[in-house]
C-alpha positions, -999 to 999 in steps of 0.1 A, spaced: 15 241 -281 3 239 -317 13 260 -347 -11 267 -375 -5 286 -407 -36 302 -423 -40 323 -455 -53 358 -451 -70 381 -477 -76 418 -476 -42 430 -465 -27 461 -480 3 472 -460 23 470 -428 -6 487 -409 -27 456 -417 1 434 -403 1 453 -370 -37 454 -367 -41 417 -373 -13 407 -349 -26 430 -321 -62 419 -326 -54 381 -326 -28 384 -298 -56 396 -275 -73 362 -276 -65 342 -245 -58 310 -263 -33 326 -287 3 327 -276 20 343 -306 10 357 -340 31 365 -371 17 380 -403 37 375 -435 25 402 -460 44 388 -489 31 353 -486 -3 366 -473 -2 341 -444 -9 343 -406 11 319 -384 -3 314 -349 8 295 -318 -20 283 -296 -27 259 -268 -62 253 -281 -73 218 -291 -98 231 -317 -94 221 -353 -80 246 -379 -115 251 -395 -130 261 -362 -100 284 -353 -103 301 -387 -140 309 -381 -133 322 -345 -104 344 -355 -120 357 -387 -148 371 -366 -122 392 -347 -109 409 -379 -135 407 -406 -150 441 -398 -118 456 -411 -119 437 -444 -97 407 -435 -105 370 -438 -86 339 -428 -88 305 -446 -73 271 -442 -68 268 -480 -55 297 -502 -85 315 -517 -85 319 -555 -79 353 -568 -112 372 -571 -122 382 -606 -139 415 -595 -104 430 -593 -106 438 -631 -139 456 -624 -121 476 -598 -94 487 -622 -120 497 -649 -138 518 -623 -106 533 -610 -94 545 -644 -122 570 -651 -121 582 -615 -84 588 -617 -86 604 -651 -114 627 -637 -91 640 -610 -63 645 -635 -85 665 -658 -96 686 -628 -59 692 -619 -52 703 -655 -82 726 -656 -71 743 -624 -36 746 -638 -48 761 -670 -72 785 -653 -44 799 -632 -63 793 -600 -36 769 -587 -1 764 -599 1 726 -597 34 724 -615 20 699 -639 45 695 -668 70 717 -651 90 722 -618 75 707 -587 55 732 -566 43 730 -530 8 725 -543 19 694 -563 38 682 -532 7 685 -511 -14 665 -535 13 638 -538 14 638 -500 -23 631 -498 -19 602 -522 12 589 -504 -6 589 -471 -29 561 -483 -2 540 -500 35 535 -493 34 562 -465 5 544 -449 25 512 -451 56 525 -435 49 556 -414 13 543 -406 29 511 -393 51 531 -369 21 551 -358 1 520 -350 32 506 -331 32 538 -310 -5 535 -305 -1 499 -293 26 509 -268 5 538 -256 -25 516 -250 -4 492 -229 12 519 -208 -18 542 -204 2 572 -216 -14 603 -229 -19 597 -266 -27 633 -274 7 646 -261 27 617 -277 11 620 -311 12 658 -311 50 656 -305 53 629 -332 35 650 -359 53 682 -349 86 664 -352 77 651 -386 65 684 -400 95 703 -387 120 678 -398 106 675 -433 105 713 -437 140 719 -423 157 689 -440 139 698 -473 154 732 -470 188 717 -464 185 696 -496 175 728 -515 206 746 -501 228 717 -510 214 719 -546 223 755 -546 257 750 -532 268 724 -557 256 746 -585 229 724 -601 224 735 -637 193 732 -658 204 699 -673 211 683 -639 177 696 -626 160 681 -656 177 647 -650 166 648 -613 131 656 -625 132 625 -648 144 604 -618 115 616 -596 90 610 -624 102 574 -629 99 568 -591 63 582 -593 55 560 -623 67 529 -605 47 538 -574 16 546 -594 18 512 -612 23 495 -579 -9 511 -566 -28 501 -597 -17 465 -592 8 460 -620 35 452 -594 11 434 -570 38 413 -554 58 444 -544 44 451 -509 64 478 -492 70 470 -455 96 473 -429 109 443 -409 87 435 -380 116 441 -356 113 478 -364 77 479 -352 85 458 -322 113 482 -313 88 511 -313 64 491 -291 92 487 -265 105 523 -264 98 544 -234 76 574 -240 99 601 -228 93 637 -238 116 637 -268 111 601 -281 80 609 -302 99 640 -316 129 619 -326 106 592 -341 88 619 -362 122 633 -372 134 599 -383 105 593 -407 123 616 -431 148 588 -437 124 559 -441 123 541 -475 91 556 -488 92 561 -526 70 592 -526 91 608 -499 123 601 -519 108 615 -551 100 647 -533 134 648 -517 149 647 -553 125 675 -562 137 695 -532 173 690 -541 166 701 -577 148 732 -565 182 749 -559 172 770 -529 166 766 -491 131 781 -492 119 761 -522 131 729 -507 116 739 -474 81 745 -488 82 714 -511 89 690 -482 67 709 -457 37 708 -481 43 671 -488 44 662 -450 13 684 -446 -5 664 -472 3 631 -454 -10 646 -421 -48 640 -423 -46 602 -427 -18 598 -402 -38 618 -377 -67 594 -383 -44 565 -377 -30 581 -346 -64 582 -329 -77 549 -341 -100 559 -370 -83 543 -399 -109 517 -408 -114 533 -442 -79 522 -452 -89 486 -446 -126 488 -458 -142 473 -488 -137 504 -509 -99 506 -502 -89 487 -534 -109 512 -556 -94 541 -537 -59 529 -540 -62 521 -577 -78 555 -584 -49 572 -566 -25 550 -586 -40 563 -619 -35 599 -607 1 592 -597 8 575 -631 -7 605 -649 13 630 -629 44 608 -634 39 607 -672 35 644 -675 66 650 -653 85 625 -675 74 642 -708 83 676 -693 118 664 -683 124 649 -718 112 681 -735 134 701 -712 164 681 -723 155 686 -759 149 649 -765 113 654 -776 92 684 -785 68 697 -759 35 678 -763 15 701 -740 14 738 -733 1 737 -698 
């Protein structure tokens, strides 16, 4: 048995890890695969006598359609990444301008520069579903998918229960957070401080998407995903897994949980978290039924960075609104 460590390019999140490990483990001459997202390496155990260069070519063929590439030597950083950033900035700014125009016109209350609304939560949910949410919850979805394919279980029923459990738990627990905020008597100052905290989390996440904190790859330990591969698909298991996603360490989820707490009422917290989970639903449904190639395609970096610009913009306006609410600065915008 031989062990080889190759470098991999094109990875974005824990979903990439699971896809690569599952794809390569299907090869008869591969005994074990372990992807390290932080080091951007793939370690394989094989009984093949082929040299590393040949193995790299064979294995890359199995994953290159999804934007991944293996190499014996670490590939130099590609210069086009700067071009991606400069393309992403006007795209992101365009969406921000659109949001502001909709807010100003009164067509939609996006909560820009003020208290978080369900509409804002829904938009943030859409963005989260292709970033940290894709990394964490998407990884769990793919783990469930891998287990389903092995056991020949009905994927429709399993994933329907998973998504129902997720939507219900986010709504109910969001309402609980709002009720807790009401019970402890959150005043205006505390609400503004919570808003500042949520805006700082959003800024960090947006900068991470843009690439400022490139080394910060959000991922759960591989043992978590292996656990979900081993679980039996009883009726309530997908419901429980969906319920549990409320407590996973996703920054976007946590920022919305803070917003729900600061809302000060059960119904406000209910709708904030329900709208957020509803925004994450489309991408997670695509992942559930095996149509997530976009998330790993060649346009994914541009999409992620454009989303990052939007998140940074929303975070800045939320931060300015919070500072103005505390009287630290004068209101800069009348939105």
